[in-house]
Backbone as ProteinMPNN parsed JSONL, in Angstrom:
{"seq_chain_A": "MSQSSQPRAESASASTAPTLPPNISIYTGAAKPQLLSATLFTRLATTALEPSKLSAALREGGDSNGSGAVGSYCHQHHTAVLIFDGAASSTAGEKDSSQEEEEAAQDRHHEHFRDICLRLKDADIGVQYGRCVFDAGSAIAAGFQLDQLKSGDIMVVDLQQIEDDEDDSGDDKDKKGASDDEDDDSDIDLAALGDVVSGSLS", "coords_chain_A": {"N_chain_A": [[4.867, -24.772, 44.407], [6.281, -22.942, 46.052], [7.545, -21.487, 43.992], [5.439, -20.076, 42.97], [4.589, -18.467, 44.851], [6.541, -16.761, 45.382], [6.816, -14.542, 43.272], [4.514, -13.229, 44.317], [5.189, -12.346, 46.859], [7.238, -10.586, 46.111], [5.78, -8.791, 44.878], [4.148, -7.781, 46.932], [6.14, -6.493, 48.479], [6.956, -4.528, 46.995], [4.549, -2.978, 46.791], [4.463, -2.082, 49.256], [6.432, -0.046, 49.443], [7.383, 3.286, 50.263], [5.368, 6.23, 49.348], [6.663, 9.231, 48.681], [6.087, 12.775, 49.633], [5.992, 15.581, 47.626], [7.94, 17.412, 48.346], [9.986, 16.142, 49.529], [12.878, 14.077, 49.366], [15.138, 11.385, 49.167], [18.402, 10.872, 49.989], [20.587, 8.44, 49.125], [23.125, 7.805, 48.663], [26.699, 7.035, 48.544], [28.073, 9.13, 49.897], [27.01, 9.998, 52.186], [28.347, 10.702, 54.755], [29.77, 12.842, 54.015], [27.82, 14.574, 53.244], [26.395, 14.944, 55.556], [28.387, 16.288, 57.06], [28.977, 18.481, 55.6], [30.076, 21.926, 54.893], [29.574, 23.776, 53.074], [27.094, 24.836, 50.789], [25.213, 24.779, 47.776], [22.416, 25.684, 46.082], [20.617, 24.723, 43.185], [18.363, 25.879, 41.186], [16.734, 24.665, 38.681], [15.688, 24.79, 35.011], [14.276, 22.462, 34.118], [11.632, 20.815, 33.16], [10.943, 18.061, 33.569], [12.037, 15.586, 36.071], [13.349, 13.379, 35.266], [14.826, 14.216, 32.964], [16.786, 15.975, 33.983], [17.943, 14.076, 35.598], [19.186, 12.461, 33.827], [21.069, 14.202, 32.783], [22.74, 14.656, 34.854], [23.643, 12.143, 35.186], [25.674, 11.604, 33.451], [28.592, 10.417, 33.807], [28.321, 9.85, 36.389], [26.047, 8.979, 39.068], [23.508, 10.835, 40.199], [22.423, 10.365, 42.722], [23.646, 8.503, 43.804], [26.641, 6.497, 44.136], [28.49, 7.569, 42.369], [30.64, 9.679, 40.686], [29.558, 12.396, 40.393], [27.404, 11.87, 42.301], [28.796, 12.037, 44.578], [29.152, 14.66, 45.461], [26.81, 15.886, 45.095], [23.103, 16.29, 45.279], [20.195, 15.369, 43.664], [17.071, 16.909, 43.64], [14.23, 16.473, 42.638], [13.542, 18.837, 40.26], [15.636, 20.343, 41.254], [18.877, 20.983, 42.239], [21.313, 20.05, 44.818], [24.218, 21.11, 45.829], [27.169, 19.988, 47.589], [29.885, 20.517, 49.78], [32.89, 20.249, 51.941], [35.411, 21.016, 54.291], [38.354, 18.995, 54.34], [38.89, 16.404, 56.733], [40.981, 17.103, 59.347], [44.252, 15.73, 60.189], [46.334, 14.656, 62.919], [48.288, 17.246, 64.206], [47.712, 18.941, 62.17], [45.989, 20.9, 62.563], [46.096, 23.735, 62.451], [45.92, 24.258, 59.905], [43.548, 24.902, 59.148], [42.24, 27.135, 57.829], [43.337, 27.238, 55.299], [42.332, 24.77, 54.59], [39.56, 25.338, 54.464], [39.727, 27.364, 52.254], [40.45, 25.779, 50.229], [38.254, 23.896, 50.226], [36.346, 25.691, 49.33], [37.232, 26.376, 46.71], [37.022, 23.634, 45.505], [34.397, 23.543, 45.649], [33.303, 25.456, 44.07], [34.403, 24.41, 41.695], [32.809, 22.114, 41.379], [30.396, 23.298, 41.231], [30.8, 24.512, 38.736], [31.041, 22.342, 37.028], [28.521, 20.991, 37.353], [26.97, 23.035, 36.015], [27.909, 22.99, 33.514], [27.01, 20.506, 32.678], [24.437, 20.855, 32.653], [24.144, 22.766, 30.671], [25.02, 21.202, 28.532], [22.882, 19.628, 28.34], [20.689, 21.284, 27.543], [19.389, 22.54, 29.689], [18.337, 25.118, 31.588], [19.217, 27.569, 34.337], [17.455, 28.757, 36.925], [18.229, 31.594, 38.202], [17.334, 33.33, 40.023], [15.929, 31.817, 42.033], [17.952, 30.384, 43.077], [20.653, 29.524, 45.558], [23.765, 30.507, 46.603], [26.896, 29.179, 47.818], [26.108, 28.89, 50.596], [26.49, 28.53, 54.142], [25.102, 26.581, 55.399], [22.859, 23.838, 55.271], [20.222, 24.374, 55.7], [20.248, 27.109, 55.223], [20.415, 27.086, 52.695], [17.97, 26.317, 51.854], [17.144, 23.678, 52.482], [16.386, 20.939, 54.616], [17.932, 18.47, 56.571], [17.498, 15.236, 57.538], [18.537, 12.509, 59.318], [17.811, 9.227, 58.778], [17.08, 6.124, 60.469], [18.036, 4.009, 58.893], [20.474, 5.103, 57.884], [20.215, 6.423, 55.64], [19.562, 9.528, 54.136], [16.925, 11.918, 54.721], [15.779, 14.44, 52.758], [14.557, 17.546, 52.979], [12.59, 19.835, 51.069], [12.569, 23.116, 51.891], [11.995, 25.429, 50.695], [10.063, 24.763, 48.742], [8.024, 24.107, 50.435], [7.278, 26.728, 51.438], [6.57, 27.925, 49.054], [4.303, 26.244, 48.423], [2.611, 27.037, 50.69], [2.254, 29.633, 50.044], [0.679, 29.396, 47.739], [-1.554, 27.928, 48.842], [-2.637, 29.921, 50.19], [-3.745, 31.514, 48.108], [-5.669, 29.693, 47.137], [-7.921, 28.66, 48.893], [-10.123, 26.95, 48.596], [-9.252, 24.493, 48.204], [-8.471, 23.439, 50.694], [-9.459, 21.315, 52.224], [-8.966, 19.059, 50.664], [-6.093, 19.424, 50.668], [-5.441, 18.926, 53.356], [-6.127, 16.183, 53.415], [-4.163, 15.129, 51.909], [-1.895, 15.656, 53.319], [-2.192, 13.995, 55.693], [-1.875, 11.495, 54.383], [0.599, 11.869, 53.751], [1.97, 11.646, 56.239], [1.502, 9.116, 56.887], [3.048, 7.843, 54.779], [5.683, 8.668, 55.383], [6.121, 7.533, 57.819], [6.587, 5.101, 57.102], [9.315, 4.993, 56.371], [10.945, 4.915, 58.597], [12.291, 5.564, 61.875], [13.549, 8.965, 62.846], [16.917, 9.811, 63.298], [18.451, 11.933, 63.798], [17.615, 15.389, 63.426], [17.214, 18.372, 61.585], [19.65, 18.911, 60.568], [22.636, 20.541, 59.572]], "CA_chain_A": [[4.214, -23.951, 45.484], [7.265, -22.049, 46.463], [7.884, -20.645, 42.985], [4.266, -19.074, 42.652], [4.418, -17.523, 46.087], [7.791, -15.789, 45.168], [6.23, -13.196, 42.753], [3.518, -12.478, 45.154], [5.992, -11.757, 47.951], [7.894, -9.445, 45.526], [4.628, -7.738, 44.515], [3.745, -7.188, 48.077], [7.183, -5.787, 49.02], [6.99, -3.524, 45.962], [3.51, -2.271, 47.118], [4.762, -1.375, 50.477], [7.492, 1.135, 49.304], [6.533, 4.477, 50.568], [5.266, 7.239, 48.337], [6.977, 10.498, 49.451], [5.498, 13.885, 49.325], [6.69, 16.264, 46.673], [8.949, 18.303, 49.079], [10.805, 15.298, 50.226], [13.465, 13.115, 48.635], [15.996, 10.593, 50.161], [19.713, 10.663, 49.692], [20.99, 7.033, 49.738], [24.502, 7.564, 48.15], [27.788, 6.753, 49.486], [28.707, 10.289, 50.374], [26.248, 10.426, 53.379], [29.093, 11.318, 55.796], [30.264, 14.18, 53.486], [26.696, 15.428, 53.227], [26.058, 15.599, 56.949], [29.482, 17.245, 57.586], [29.508, 19.608, 54.655], [30.099, 23.382, 55.428], [29.177, 24.641, 51.97], [25.883, 24.315, 50.067], [24.662, 25.657, 46.791], [21.066, 25.144, 45.657], [20.561, 25.065, 41.806], [16.982, 25.747, 40.692], [16.715, 24.437, 37.025], [14.346, 24.964, 34.155], [13.846, 21.1, 33.521], [10.258, 20.401, 33.486], [10.891, 16.606, 34.143], [13.195, 15.3, 36.83], [14.089, 12.519, 34.529], [15.689, 15.097, 32.15], [17.706, 16.452, 34.997], [18.695, 12.981, 36.034], [19.974, 12.072, 32.532], [22.164, 15.12, 32.45], [23.639, 14.44, 35.999], [24.338, 10.754, 35.287], [26.839, 11.512, 32.529], [29.852, 10.446, 34.576], [28.055, 9.518, 37.786], [24.752, 8.977, 39.387], [23.444, 12.114, 41.167], [21.908, 10.009, 43.9], [24.405, 7.245, 44.038], [28.104, 6.521, 44.541], [29.287, 7.889, 41.289], [31.467, 11.066, 40.703], [28.563, 13.49, 40.713], [26.742, 11.71, 43.623], [29.662, 12.285, 45.737], [29.099, 15.971, 45.862], [25.462, 16.657, 44.866], [21.977, 15.439, 45.364], [19.099, 15.901, 42.954], [15.722, 16.839, 44.375], [13.232, 16.734, 41.651], [14.19, 19.599, 39.357], [16.789, 21.107, 41.798], [20.194, 20.327, 42.483], [22.135, 20.761, 46.02], [25.752, 20.655, 45.728], [27.659, 20.141, 48.931], [31.287, 20.301, 50.122], [33.244, 20.606, 53.186], [36.849, 20.849, 54.434], [38.751, 17.622, 54.668], [39.159, 16.203, 58.135], [42.4, 17.448, 59.555], [44.973, 14.796, 61.031], [46.986, 15.205, 64.066], [49.286, 18.112, 63.92], [47.386, 19.824, 61.118], [44.698, 21.831, 62.97], [46.661, 25.038, 62.143], [45.727, 24.563, 58.413], [41.988, 24.813, 58.929], [41.88, 28.101, 56.986], [43.705, 26.739, 53.982], [41.27, 23.802, 54.122], [38.269, 25.986, 54.035], [39.928, 27.865, 51.072], [40.473, 24.497, 49.279], [36.942, 23.495, 50.01], [35.537, 26.629, 48.502], [37.743, 26.169, 45.348], [36.52, 22.685, 45.2], [32.94, 23.643, 45.66], [33.121, 26.2, 42.781], [34.792, 23.548, 40.573], [31.658, 21.245, 41.255], [29.487, 24.106, 40.718], [30.974, 24.657, 37.378], [30.873, 20.892, 36.502], [27.097, 20.879, 37.112], [26.359, 23.884, 35.196], [28.32, 22.395, 32.045], [26.223, 19.21, 32.471], [23.108, 21.35, 32.516], [24.245, 23.365, 29.55], [25.041, 20.295, 27.461], [21.453, 19.113, 28.341], [19.863, 22.365, 27.288], [18.873, 22.857, 30.722], [18.861, 26.59, 32.125], [19.104, 27.791, 35.768], [16.693, 29.939, 37.487], [19.166, 32.29, 39.119], [16.57, 34.066, 41.171], [15.603, 30.926, 43.087], [19.172, 29.526, 43.541], [21.182, 29.961, 46.8], [25.111, 30.101, 46.392], [27.777, 29.094, 48.988], [25.498, 29.033, 51.777], [27.109, 27.88, 55.216], [24.283, 25.36, 56.055], [21.749, 23.189, 54.418], [19.099, 25.286, 56.031], [20.294, 28.442, 54.499], [20.251, 26.901, 51.068], [16.636, 25.92, 51.611], [16.847, 22.181, 52.567], [16.525, 20.371, 55.99], [18.482, 17.182, 56.498], [17.131, 14.356, 58.734], [19.112, 11.186, 59.073], [17.205, 8.142, 59.167], [17.742, 4.85, 61.181], [18.838, 3.213, 58.04], [21.605, 5.665, 57.562], [19.933, 7.302, 54.532], [19.233, 10.907, 54.586], [15.661, 12.552, 54.277], [15.878, 15.828, 52.308], [13.022, 18.2, 52.951], [12.714, 21.051, 50.533], [11.874, 24.221, 52.657], [11.531, 26.449, 49.613], [8.856, 24.246, 48.293], [7.05, 24.255, 51.607], [6.83, 28.144, 51.478], [5.851, 28.088, 47.774], [2.968, 25.739, 48.739], [2.0, 27.868, 51.597], [1.778, 30.868, 49.303], [-0.312, 28.989, 46.776], [-2.593, 27.696, 49.563], [-3.216, 31.225, 50.587], [-4.698, 31.943, 47.1], [-6.642, 28.782, 46.844], [-8.435, 28.17, 50.044], [-11.168, 26.088, 48.505], [-8.688, 23.187, 48.372], [-7.939, 23.25, 51.897], [-9.835, 19.938, 52.649], [-7.989, 18.041, 49.982], [-4.745, 19.286, 51.182], [-5.459, 18.148, 54.725], [-6.06, 14.733, 53.236], [-2.854, 14.78, 51.536], [-0.827, 15.767, 54.624], [-2.447, 12.894, 56.323], [-1.279, 10.36, 53.657], [2.136, 12.029, 53.877], [2.466, 11.261, 57.639], [1.572, 7.7, 56.8], [4.092, 7.345, 54.106], [6.915, 8.918, 56.092], [6.274, 6.639, 58.978], [7.352, 3.772, 56.539], [10.88, 5.278, 56.201], [11.606, 4.7, 59.86], [12.466, 6.767, 62.81], [14.697, 9.972, 62.499], [17.953, 9.526, 64.299], [18.853, 13.309, 64.045], [16.933, 16.099, 62.53], [17.556, 19.615, 61.271], [21.196, 18.914, 60.409], [23.124, 21.667, 58.556]], "C_chain_A": [[5.017, -22.665, 45.79], [7.392, -21.009, 45.391], [6.587, -19.46, 42.676], [4.081, -18.137, 43.841], [5.586, -16.464, 45.948], [7.353, -14.349, 44.517], [5.31, -12.412, 43.52], [4.154, -11.881, 46.097], [6.539, -10.572, 47.289], [7.09, -8.301, 45.297], [4.243, -7.001, 45.733], [4.853, -6.207, 48.673], [7.231, -4.485, 48.145], [5.836, -2.369, 46.392], [3.721, -1.444, 48.425], [5.885, -0.208, 50.336], [6.683, 2.485, 49.467], [6.573, 5.439, 49.436], [5.62, 8.47, 49.188], [6.226, 11.78, 48.997], [6.316, 14.699, 48.29], [7.928, 17.171, 47.171], [10.017, 17.538, 49.756], [11.481, 14.283, 49.222], [14.638, 12.391, 49.49], [17.248, 10.346, 49.444], [20.248, 9.27, 50.185], [22.514, 6.76, 49.257], [25.632, 7.26, 49.24], [28.499, 7.926, 50.248], [27.899, 10.909, 51.655], [27.074, 11.3, 54.363], [29.474, 12.799, 55.21], [29.019, 15.001, 53.494], [26.397, 16.001, 54.487], [27.172, 16.464, 57.534], [29.864, 18.241, 56.735], [29.19, 21.044, 55.296], [29.71, 24.35, 54.212], [28.123, 24.23, 51.008], [25.453, 25.264, 49.093], [23.342, 24.905, 46.151], [20.889, 25.719, 44.227], [19.027, 24.86, 41.485], [16.861, 25.709, 38.973], [15.435, 24.657, 36.423], [13.791, 23.64, 33.702], [12.536, 20.923, 34.029], [9.996, 18.955, 34.034], [12.05, 16.223, 35.007], [13.974, 14.358, 36.137], [15.208, 13.058, 33.508], [16.993, 15.46, 32.837], [18.641, 15.24, 35.299], [19.699, 12.448, 34.996], [21.277, 12.897, 32.475], [23.081, 15.073, 33.619], [24.257, 13.037, 35.962], [25.393, 10.507, 34.191], [28.065, 11.567, 33.365], [29.566, 10.103, 35.958], [26.605, 9.665, 38.067], [24.567, 10.044, 40.535], [22.956, 11.76, 42.44], [22.609, 8.73, 44.343], [25.889, 7.455, 44.601], [28.956, 6.895, 43.468], [29.892, 9.201, 41.592], [30.626, 12.074, 41.15], [27.897, 13.224, 42.033], [27.607, 11.936, 44.77], [29.694, 13.744, 46.304], [27.663, 16.886, 45.596], [24.216, 15.714, 44.973], [20.836, 16.16, 44.581], [17.756, 15.84, 43.735], [14.639, 17.341, 43.415], [13.97, 17.603, 40.433], [15.124, 20.5, 39.959], [17.792, 20.283, 41.997], [20.889, 20.944, 43.839], [23.448, 20.097, 45.853], [26.392, 21.042, 47.119], [28.945, 19.744, 49.075], [31.596, 20.775, 51.471], [34.897, 20.471, 53.214], [37.312, 19.581, 54.816], [39.128, 17.571, 56.042], [40.75, 16.354, 58.401], [43.028, 16.224, 60.485], [45.764, 15.571, 62.141], [48.106, 16.097, 63.54], [49.067, 19.123, 62.728], [46.241, 20.849, 61.44], [44.972, 23.15, 62.653], [46.245, 25.32, 60.633], [44.275, 24.648, 58.164], [41.596, 25.96, 57.755], [42.211, 27.825, 55.487], [42.851, 25.44, 53.529], [40.039, 24.31, 53.557], [38.444, 26.64, 52.631], [39.872, 26.768, 49.866], [39.178, 23.99, 49.03], [36.067, 24.381, 49.229], [35.873, 26.544, 46.961], [37.03, 24.888, 44.756], [34.959, 22.723, 44.988], [32.584, 24.369, 44.32], [33.437, 25.295, 41.629], [33.489, 22.457, 40.323], [30.578, 21.997, 40.743], [29.488, 24.208, 39.101], [30.626, 23.376, 36.516], [29.355, 20.692, 36.133], [26.548, 21.807, 36.092], [26.854, 23.364, 33.801], [27.439, 21.268, 31.834], [24.876, 19.793, 31.973], [23.201, 21.89, 31.071], [24.29, 22.239, 28.286], [23.49, 19.718, 27.248], [20.382, 20.056, 27.92], [19.111, 22.542, 28.533], [19.217, 24.129, 31.335], [18.798, 26.402, 33.579], [18.218, 29.063, 36.038], [17.516, 30.683, 38.557], [18.4, 33.023, 40.346], [16.168, 33.181, 42.097], [16.905, 30.109, 43.366], [19.819, 30.198, 44.922], [22.789, 29.528, 46.608], [26.035, 30.319, 47.607], [27.253, 29.593, 50.314], [26.238, 27.999, 52.859], [26.368, 26.801, 55.851], [23.32, 24.969, 55.146], [20.581, 24.093, 54.569], [19.026, 26.585, 55.135], [20.239, 28.249, 53.042], [18.822, 26.36, 50.835], [16.251, 24.377, 51.86], [17.264, 21.972, 54.153], [16.897, 19.014, 55.707], [18.038, 16.467, 57.684], [17.774, 13.049, 58.428], [18.123, 10.196, 59.703], [17.949, 6.929, 59.932], [18.474, 4.059, 60.199], [20.032, 3.728, 57.515], [21.314, 6.702, 56.394], [19.56, 8.65, 55.006], [17.975, 11.514, 53.963], [16.01, 14.086, 53.974], [14.712, 16.514, 52.17], [13.435, 19.619, 52.251], [11.961, 22.382, 51.284], [11.305, 25.346, 51.848], [10.312, 26.133, 48.995], [7.829, 24.381, 49.06], [6.665, 25.6, 51.481], [6.2, 28.473, 50.227], [4.521, 27.54, 47.876], [2.054, 26.372, 49.592], [1.473, 29.084, 50.801], [0.662, 30.481, 48.451], [-1.623, 28.604, 47.595], [-3.439, 28.782, 49.928], [-4.335, 31.765, 49.506], [-5.636, 30.895, 46.634], [-7.233, 28.127, 47.968], [-9.579, 27.253, 49.787], [-10.736, 24.574, 48.436], [-8.111, 22.743, 49.552], [-8.248, 21.669, 52.391], [-8.979, 18.819, 52.088], [-6.593, 18.065, 50.367], [-4.604, 18.744, 52.413], [-5.313, 16.642, 54.415], [-4.717, 14.304, 52.933], [-1.632, 14.898, 52.608], [-0.864, 14.495, 55.42], [-1.767, 11.616, 55.548], [0.299, 10.61, 53.908], [2.731, 11.57, 55.262], [2.541, 9.756, 57.628], [2.813, 7.145, 56.017], [5.626, 7.655, 54.707], [7.11, 8.032, 57.178], [7.007, 5.235, 58.385], [8.879, 3.804, 56.438], [11.579, 4.89, 57.49], [11.765, 5.94, 60.7], [13.584, 7.724, 62.442], [15.527, 9.916, 63.61], [18.247, 11.099, 64.669], [18.183, 14.311, 62.968], [17.647, 17.675, 62.551], [19.155, 19.767, 61.283], [21.561, 19.993, 59.354], [24.602, 21.488, 58.45]], "O_chain_A": [[4.52, -21.539, 45.784], [7.369, -19.813, 45.683], [6.743, -18.308, 42.271], [3.431, -17.097, 43.727], [5.45, -15.348, 46.448], [7.496, -13.266, 45.084], [5.25, -11.183, 43.464], [3.758, -10.738, 46.327], [6.343, -9.496, 47.853], [7.449, -7.131, 45.433], [4.021, -5.791, 45.696], [4.499, -5.208, 49.299], [7.56, -3.427, 48.681], [6.064, -1.159, 46.367], [3.23, -0.331, 48.611], [6.089, 0.504, 51.319], [5.597, 2.727, 48.94], [7.534, 5.531, 48.673], [5.015, 8.735, 50.227], [5.736, 11.736, 47.868], [7.484, 14.326, 48.181], [8.784, 17.574, 46.384], [10.86, 18.096, 50.459], [10.807, 13.71, 48.366], [15.001, 12.948, 50.526], [17.246, 9.693, 48.4], [20.347, 8.974, 51.375], [23.052, 5.667, 49.431], [25.494, 7.248, 50.463], [29.371, 7.72, 51.092], [28.08, 12.052, 52.075], [26.671, 12.393, 54.762], [29.457, 13.791, 55.938], [29.171, 16.192, 53.768], [26.174, 17.2, 54.658], [26.918, 17.288, 58.413], [30.896, 18.883, 56.933], [28.245, 21.263, 56.053], [29.559, 25.559, 54.385], [28.334, 23.184, 50.395], [25.303, 26.446, 49.403], [23.324, 23.725, 45.801], [20.977, 26.927, 44.008], [18.53, 23.736, 41.535], [16.912, 26.692, 38.233], [14.355, 24.715, 37.011], [12.847, 23.668, 32.912], [12.322, 20.881, 35.24], [9.059, 18.675, 34.782], [13.144, 16.598, 34.586], [15.196, 14.384, 36.287], [16.263, 12.467, 33.276], [18.099, 15.272, 32.33], [19.868, 15.331, 35.269], [20.835, 12.069, 35.278], [22.367, 12.405, 32.182], [24.235, 15.451, 33.418], [25.263, 12.775, 36.62], [25.918, 9.406, 34.025], [28.567, 12.659, 33.632], [30.515, 10.049, 36.74], [25.939, 10.424, 37.364], [25.266, 10.128, 41.544], [22.972, 12.616, 43.324], [22.115, 7.997, 45.2], [26.237, 8.373, 45.344], [30.147, 6.593, 43.553], [29.669, 9.774, 42.658], [30.869, 12.645, 42.213], [27.78, 14.137, 42.851], [27.117, 12.018, 45.896], [30.168, 14.009, 47.409], [27.463, 18.084, 45.796], [24.318, 14.504, 44.774], [20.554, 17.34, 44.787], [17.411, 14.846, 44.374], [14.232, 18.503, 43.437], [14.861, 17.099, 39.749], [15.483, 21.461, 39.278], [17.705, 19.056, 41.959], [21.02, 22.162, 43.961], [23.702, 18.895, 45.764], [26.215, 22.121, 47.683], [29.276, 18.673, 48.566], [30.853, 21.517, 52.112], [35.541, 19.922, 52.321], [36.65, 19.004, 55.679], [39.649, 18.553, 56.571], [41.603, 15.779, 57.725], [42.368, 15.789, 61.429], [45.829, 16.796, 62.25], [48.782, 15.763, 62.568], [49.912, 19.931, 62.342], [45.687, 21.517, 60.568], [43.964, 23.85, 62.556], [46.233, 26.468, 60.189], [43.826, 24.472, 57.031], [40.76, 25.708, 56.887], [41.443, 28.151, 54.582], [42.704, 25.117, 52.35], [39.518, 23.93, 52.508], [37.513, 26.556, 51.83], [39.325, 26.946, 48.778], [38.844, 23.651, 47.895], [35.152, 23.931, 48.539], [35.005, 26.621, 46.091], [36.485, 24.974, 43.656], [34.392, 21.963, 44.203], [31.701, 23.945, 43.574], [32.758, 25.405, 40.607], [33.232, 22.036, 39.195], [29.835, 21.503, 39.895], [28.515, 24.045, 38.365], [30.007, 23.437, 35.453], [28.942, 20.349, 35.025], [25.683, 21.386, 35.323], [25.993, 23.365, 32.922], [27.102, 21.083, 30.665], [24.276, 19.297, 31.02], [22.362, 21.486, 30.267], [23.673, 22.415, 27.236], [23.025, 19.424, 26.147], [19.215, 19.666, 27.93], [17.918, 22.735, 28.299], [20.4, 24.29, 31.635], [18.422, 25.345, 34.085], [18.302, 30.141, 35.451], [17.433, 30.34, 39.737], [18.904, 33.214, 41.453], [15.987, 33.703, 43.197], [16.735, 29.051, 43.972], [19.469, 31.322, 45.281], [23.073, 28.337, 46.474], [26.022, 31.341, 48.293], [27.776, 30.472, 51.0], [26.534, 26.85, 52.533], [26.881, 26.135, 56.75], [22.957, 25.739, 54.257], [20.012, 24.532, 53.57], [18.051, 26.998, 54.508], [20.034, 29.182, 52.266], [18.501, 25.981, 49.709], [15.176, 23.918, 51.475], [18.137, 22.578, 54.774], [16.365, 18.379, 54.797], [18.163, 16.994, 58.79], [17.567, 12.513, 57.339], [17.692, 10.276, 60.853], [19.173, 6.804, 59.986], [19.478, 3.445, 60.562], [20.696, 3.025, 56.753], [22.043, 7.676, 56.204], [19.274, 8.859, 56.185], [17.939, 11.627, 52.737], [16.458, 14.837, 54.841], [13.871, 16.174, 51.338], [14.318, 20.37, 52.667], [10.746, 22.523, 51.15], [10.365, 26.06, 52.2], [9.514, 27.022, 48.698], [6.744, 24.731, 48.596], [5.441, 25.691, 51.391], [5.285, 29.295, 50.258], [3.577, 28.222, 47.476], [0.844, 26.331, 49.368], [0.31, 29.461, 50.943], [-0.318, 31.226, 48.422], [-2.713, 28.912, 47.113], [-4.666, 28.718, 49.998], [-5.424, 32.268, 49.785], [-6.41, 31.199, 45.727], [-7.038, 26.913, 48.022], [-10.062, 26.729, 50.791], [-11.51, 23.625, 48.554], [-7.332, 21.79, 49.558], [-7.371, 20.946, 52.865], [-8.43, 17.919, 52.723], [-5.911, 17.042, 50.429], [-3.609, 18.045, 52.606], [-4.52, 15.932, 55.032], [-4.154, 13.362, 53.49], [-0.602, 14.225, 52.585], [0.168, 13.942, 55.799], [-1.143, 10.79, 56.215], [1.09, 9.716, 54.207], [3.89, 11.162, 55.344], [3.435, 9.15, 58.219], [3.498, 6.212, 56.436], [6.584, 6.919, 54.474], [8.266, 7.752, 57.495], [7.767, 4.497, 59.012], [9.575, 2.789, 56.426], [12.762, 4.553, 57.441], [11.46, 7.08, 60.351], [14.517, 7.304, 61.757], [15.079, 9.955, 64.756], [18.256, 11.421, 65.858], [18.221, 14.043, 61.767], [18.46, 18.045, 63.398], [19.765, 20.623, 61.923], [20.827, 20.253, 58.401], [25.263, 22.229, 57.723]]}, "name": "protein", "num_of_chains": 1, "seq": "MSQSSQPRAESASASTAPTLPPNISIYTGAAKPQLLSATLFTRLATTALEPSKLSAALREGGDSNGSGAVGSYCHQHHTAVLIFDGAASSTAGEKDSSQEEEEAAQDRHHEHFRDICLRLKDADIGVQYGRCVFDAGSAIAAGFQLDQLKSGDIMVVDLQQIEDDEDDSGDDKDKKGASDDEDDDSDIDLAALGDVVSGSLS"}
């Protein structure tokens, strides 16, 4: 009896997994503190048609959304990549070296940028430079809003995609009713993620 109910329970838990809107992704990697405290952000818009192809390129050497090497400094949002870095925390007596730390963080950020670009090149994935943002001082400036959830995971909202969707909706008013229904579904799905602890983090 207990054996037959176990698959049913697993199926029920799988069916309750939230379905996210296309402009939202979740960062669950081990570098959550680094993402929240980052001071440098670069947004790469790629030519990948499928997120899975971009994932495969980034997984070479580390999981883009996990605790691997790449996941410690970037987050994949569908076909875009958010690279993040920040100055290392100063210990007692080293506060006067903040400028050196900022320069080191910038150098490290550029190294990470080159690493990602090489991975994209090896996978025959291009970069849409007109839609990229380089060396932004906040996640908002790079087109992303970061919201920390109660679970500790980070909800990443693509503000650039929201703007694109608003432009598209202006050209296609006939689909307004359907769009409203989708927004209602999104509210339900996001509620399943839990309460937001802090929002609009940069």
